[in-house]
C-alpha positions, 0 to 999 in steps of 0.5 A: 548815328551809332547804334549800340546795344545797351544790356539792361541791368537789374537795379534796386532802390531803397530809402537811403535816409529820412528825417522826421521834423515834428514841430514842422509836421513833415518827413524828408526822405531820400531814395537811391538806386543800387544793387544787392551785394552777395550777401543780400545788403543793398549798396547804393550807386555811388553816382547818382542823384538822390530823388527827394520826397516830402511827406506833409499836411494831410499825408503827414497826419495820415502817416502819424495816425495809430493803425493796426499794431502801430501806435500813433506818432510813430511809423517805420521805414517800410510805412514810408513807401506808400508816400513815396509812391503817392508823391510820383504819381502825383508828379506824374499827374502834374507833368501830364497836365503840363504837356497837355497845356503846353502841347499846342497843335501847330497848324502848317498850311497845305499850300504855301503861296509862292511869288514867282520872280519871273516875268 
């Protein structure tokens, strides 16, 4: 095994794109990672897989409801982060349930019976 120090690079994430489908009642979001340029603009990494997030059902209704100064049936890009976080939390909980269900303890006998071939 080779040991090589890895420098942790600070990275940022942003919503790369989003698409609202009013008839289907969902919003499709793509989240990507990147860096900030010298003038503070987000620059997505060139080689990456974007994280897809779908806001639908009750979350879509909640997103489209009127709150404070936001009228009904509209949203801002920054309003989507709540649903990105909700989706990630739900995915983590589902993964934890799967691991707990699939993790079956293996019993290893303390003494393994061995038959001698000598007479």
